[in-house]
Backbone bond lengths (Angstrom), bond angles and torsions (degrees), N, CA, C in turn:
res aa  C-N    CA-C-N  psi(-1)  N-CA   C-N-CA  omega(-1)  CA-C   N-CA-C  phi
1 M - - - 1.419 - - 1.469 110.83 -
2 S 1.388 118.50 136.97 1.442 116.59 179.36 1.518 113.16 -76.65
3 E 1.333 115.06 166.16 1.467 119.70 179.91 1.537 111.25 -60.65
4 F 1.351 117.64 -40.55 1.443 121.62 176.44 1.567 114.82 -56.43
5 Q 1.329 111.47 -43.93 1.530 115.56 -178.24 1.503 108.80 -69.85
6 S 1.291 119.55 -34.16 1.489 119.36 -175.16 1.499 112.73 -80.78
7 T 1.305 119.07 -17.09 1.499 118.31 -173.16 1.536 110.78 -113.65
8 V 1.239 123.50 -7.92 1.459 123.34 -176.87 1.507 107.77 -111.13
9 P 1.344 120.42 113.02 1.482 117.59 -178.78 1.554 109.34 -74.31
10 V 1.365 112.30 147.70 1.421 119.90 178.29 1.532 108.14 -100.45
11 T 1.322 114.13 124.70 1.431 117.56 179.23 1.526 111.43 -131.41
12 G 1.337 115.99 160.19 1.486 116.79 -179.99 1.468 117.47 89.21
13 V 1.275 118.66 -4.72 1.449 121.33 175.00 1.532 109.82 -132.61
14 T 1.301 112.96 153.86 1.545 118.69 179.98 1.499 106.15 -81.45
15 Q 1.309 114.07 169.23 1.429 120.61 178.98 1.517 110.24 -67.32
16 V 1.290 121.12 -33.31 1.422 124.36 175.61 1.551 111.66 -66.28
17 E 1.377 116.94 -40.96 1.430 119.03 178.63 1.533 108.88 -70.90
18 R 1.287 119.55 -37.97 1.451 121.30 178.27 1.569 110.69 -61.44
19 Q 1.361 114.34 -41.25 1.451 118.31 -177.38 1.564 107.65 -66.51
20 A 1.321 117.62 -38.66 1.433 118.85 -178.62 1.541 111.81 -66.01
21 I 1.336 116.48 -38.18 1.424 122.01 177.95 1.497 110.14 -66.46
22 E 1.259 115.66 -45.35 1.493 119.32 176.80 1.538 114.68 -59.19
23 T 1.321 112.54 -39.88 1.466 120.92 178.88 1.551 109.46 -65.25
24 L 1.342 115.10 -46.31 1.498 117.94 178.69 1.591 110.38 -57.20
25 Y 1.330 113.80 -45.18 1.482 114.85 -179.50 1.549 111.23 -68.82
26 R 1.341 117.58 -28.38 1.454 118.39 175.06 1.546 115.74 -69.41
27 A 1.357 110.47 -28.24 1.525 117.70 177.84 1.541 109.21 -62.31
28 F 1.371 114.62 -37.82 1.512 118.04 178.64 1.535 108.38 -79.98
29 S 1.314 117.49 -50.36 1.418 120.37 -171.21 1.563 114.60 -66.15
30 E 1.280 116.72 -28.38 1.465 124.18 177.40 1.503 116.05 -99.43
31 G 1.398 114.49 -1.66 1.478 120.57 -177.03 1.473 113.49 57.05
32 K 1.376 115.51 45.54 1.503 122.71 -179.77 1.548 110.57 -122.37
33 P 1.323 119.49 83.55 1.426 118.02 -178.53 1.524 114.57 -62.35
34 E 1.376 120.84 -20.02 1.453 120.96 178.03 1.501 111.61 -64.54
35 L 1.373 119.23 -16.38 1.462 119.15 174.90 1.500 113.45 -68.34
36 L 1.319 119.21 -16.64 1.465 122.84 178.94 1.589 106.51 -61.46
37 D 1.280 118.49 -29.39 1.494 119.53 178.86 1.529 112.31 -64.96
38 Q 1.316 118.52 -25.93 1.522 125.85 176.13 1.484 107.93 -90.05
39 A 1.283 121.94 -30.42 1.443 122.41 -165.07 1.581 113.00 -89.23
40 V 1.304 114.62 -34.30 1.488 118.28 -174.27 1.541 110.07 -129.46
41 T 1.292 115.68 155.77 1.429 122.38 -178.48 1.568 111.08 -72.81
42 S 1.367 117.80 159.70 1.418 121.16 -175.03 1.572 112.40 -63.93
43 D 1.317 117.67 -21.51 1.467 120.30 177.76 1.480 115.10 -103.27
44 W 1.346 114.13 18.33 1.489 119.87 178.51 1.486 111.17 -64.09
45 Q 1.312 117.22 146.87 1.497 120.81 -178.75 1.537 109.07 -124.42
46 D 1.317 117.66 132.08 1.467 122.45 173.42 1.579 106.89 -90.15
47 I 1.243 116.96 111.28 1.482 123.50 -177.43 1.461 111.21 -117.67
48 P 1.362 119.55 125.48 1.429 126.71 -7.63 1.483 111.98 -80.82
49 L 1.322 115.57 156.08 1.474 121.21 176.44 1.549 111.82 -68.27
50 A 1.248 119.41 147.53 1.426 126.10 171.03 1.548 110.44 -71.82
51 P 1.294 120.85 154.72 1.454 119.01 179.50 1.491 111.92 -54.34
52 H 1.303 117.96 133.51 1.423 126.85 -178.53 1.558 114.64 62.59
53 Q 1.302 118.67 16.24 1.467 121.76 176.07 1.468 111.53 -81.41
54 A 1.316 118.54 136.73 1.502 122.85 171.89 1.536 109.19 -75.09
55 P 1.298 116.49 156.48 1.487 116.81 178.37 1.538 111.39 -79.31
56 G 1.397 113.64 162.72 1.400 120.28 176.49 1.498 113.03 89.11
57 R 1.353 115.15 179.64 1.517 116.74 -177.64 1.509 108.58 -68.70
58 D 1.353 118.13 -37.49 1.506 119.78 -177.00 1.505 107.74 -60.42
59 G 1.320 118.25 -33.34 1.443 119.87 -178.42 1.546 113.26 -70.27
60 M 1.254 118.62 -17.90 1.507 121.51 177.37 1.470 111.52 -86.36
61 K 1.360 119.60 -28.78 1.414 121.87 -175.42 1.531 116.88 -54.07
62 P 1.353 116.80 -43.15 1.473 114.44 -179.40 1.510 117.92 -77.81
63 L 1.337 117.59 1.32 1.463 123.11 -175.66 1.523 105.16 -70.38
64 G 1.409 113.75 153.49 1.451 120.75 -179.59 1.537 115.30 -69.31
65 C 1.300 116.51 -3.30 1.515 118.88 -174.74 1.573 108.51 -70.51
66 F 1.373 116.81 -9.74 1.459 117.01 -177.77 1.488 112.15 -104.19
67 T 1.315 118.44 10.29 1.494 121.68 176.78 1.503 109.49 -70.49
68 S 1.323 114.41 154.62 1.489 117.93 179.46 1.522 113.10 -58.13
69 R 1.297 118.51 -29.24 1.488 120.10 179.87 1.504 110.72 -71.60
70 M 1.358 117.35 -36.81 1.449 119.07 176.74 1.506 111.43 -76.55
71 A 1.397 117.62 -31.90 1.353 119.65 174.54 1.572 112.65 -60.85
72 A 1.264 115.26 -37.04 1.420 119.53 179.99 1.521 111.66 -67.97
73 A 1.304 116.02 -31.00 1.469 119.42 177.21 1.499 114.09 -71.20
74 W 1.335 115.66 -27.23 1.474 119.61 177.46 1.525 110.61 -81.72
75 A 1.296 120.26 -22.88 1.409 122.52 -177.54 1.533 114.21 -69.91
C-alpha cells in the first residue's frame, strides 16, 4: 500500500463503492479490461466515447488503454 493510501482517510463512499473504484483503477493499472465487469454496471456509459468506440463497458474493453504499455504508465 502506498503512503498516500495509508494516511488519507476515505470518506463519503461505501465499502462497495470504494471496491468498485479500486477495481476500475486496477483494470487500467494491471491492463485487465475484464475487471470492468466487476467495476461497473452493465448499463454503464463511458462519456464521451472515443472515436469508433461502442457504448457500454464492452465498448471500452478493446481500447488501447489496457495494453501493457499503458498499464505501465498507470503504475
